[in-house]
C-alpha positions as a printed Julia matrix, in Angstrom:
119×3 Matrix{Float64}:
 34.72  35.32  -13.55
 37.46  34.78  -11.33
 35.6   31.95   -9.83
 35.48  29.88  -13.31
 39.42  30.5   -13.41
 40.44  27.74  -10.88
 38.04  24.97  -12.32
 38.99  25.89  -15.83
 42.49  25.79  -14.64
 41.94  22.57  -13.07
 40.64  20.88  -15.92
 43.19  21.8   -18.17
 45.87  19.98  -15.91
 44.36  16.64  -16.54
 45.02  13.72  -14.65
 48.44  12.87  -16.07
 49.48  11.98  -12.28
 47.32  12.18   -9.4
 48.82  11.74   -5.99
 46.91  11.51   -2.55
 49.35  12.36    0.2
 47.58  11.38    3.81
 50.84  12.2     5.7
 51.16  15.54    4.0
 53.37  18.64    5.4
 51.48  21.99    5.19
 54.18  24.28    2.5
 53.18  27.95    3.18
 55.84  28.91    0.67
 54.5   26.82   -1.83
 50.48  27.68   -1.05
 51.46  31.76   -0.58
 49.54  31.72    2.65
 49.96  30.06    6.06
 47.89  27.19    7.57
 45.26  28.7     9.98
 46.99  28.14   13.36
 45.56  24.86   15.39
 44.26  23.41   11.87
 45.39  19.99   11.5
 46.07  18.88    7.76
 44.15  15.88    7.1
 46.25  15.52    3.37
 47.08  16.84    0.31
 46.35  15.89   -3.4
 48.95  16.68   -5.92
 48.14  16.31   -9.72
 50.87  17.09  -12.27
 51.05  16.94  -16.25
 52.87  19.1   -18.95
 54.4   21.93  -17.01
 51.65  22.38  -14.16
 51.25  20.89  -10.53
 48.04  21.69   -9.0
 48.5   21.21   -5.12
 45.22  21.14   -2.64
 45.95  20.5     0.46
 42.78  19.71    2.99
 42.75  21.35    6.79
 40.43  20.69    9.59
 39.65  23.0    12.2
 37.22  23.57   14.82
 37.95  27.47   14.77
 34.18  29.58   13.89
 33.9   30.1     9.92
 34.24  33.89   10.31
 37.51  33.73   11.79
 38.69  31.25    9.46
 37.52  33.06    6.79
 38.89  36.94    8.1
 42.24  34.87    8.62
 42.56  33.95    4.96
 41.31  37.28    4.05
 43.84  39.39    6.28
 46.56  36.7     5.13
 46.03  36.94    1.55
 47.74  40.77    2.08
 45.05  42.86    0.71
 45.49  41.32   -2.54
 42.38  40.8    -5.48
 39.91  39.25   -3.3
 36.42  37.72   -4.81
 33.72  36.38   -2.38
 30.48  34.14   -3.5
 28.94  31.75   -1.01
 32.3   29.97    0.56
 34.59  30.23   -1.99
 37.37  33.06   -2.13
 39.72  33.39   -4.63
 42.79  35.39   -4.47
 45.3   36.53   -6.93
 48.74  35.98   -5.72
 50.82  35.65   -8.84
 49.15  32.14   -9.86
 45.45  31.61   -8.7
 44.92  30.51   -5.33
 41.66  28.98   -4.36
 40.35  28.95   -0.51
 37.06  26.78    0.36
 35.93  26.66    3.79
 32.99  24.27    4.34
 30.96  23.53    7.47
 31.19  19.98    8.32
 28.94  19.71   11.49
 31.67  20.71   14.45
 34.58  21.81   12.42
 35.48  23.64    9.27
 37.19  21.8     6.29
 39.33  24.28    4.5
 40.57  23.58    1.05
 43.76  25.3    -0.52
 44.83  24.59   -3.96
 47.04  26.51   -5.77
 48.79  25.76   -9.59
 52.4   26.46   -9.66
 54.1   26.0   -12.8
 56.89  23.16  -13.0
 60.39  24.23  -13.5
 62.26  23.32  -16.79
């Protein structure tokens, strides 16, 4: 059920304002987890609409898949986790989606979090 939460959450935000940031700097405080050491930030996608912001950072690493998964499960600090294929959903106040994809000789890590906008 939790795996459906984030896609539904993303759909509910709508496409009011979408920004692609190619020179993004990863913000661990906003995302609730650190970036994998040695991973490079490829960019970010920020979507905003009525009271919500959904942020996705795209990271690239040459680290083995298992070590990437282990790192993020450890950094989630024992919060509620669900694994299904390559998706890991971690509950930390708001939903956090971490997707790790095999891309030939590297892994692509997408970290997505929805956060309410301050009023």
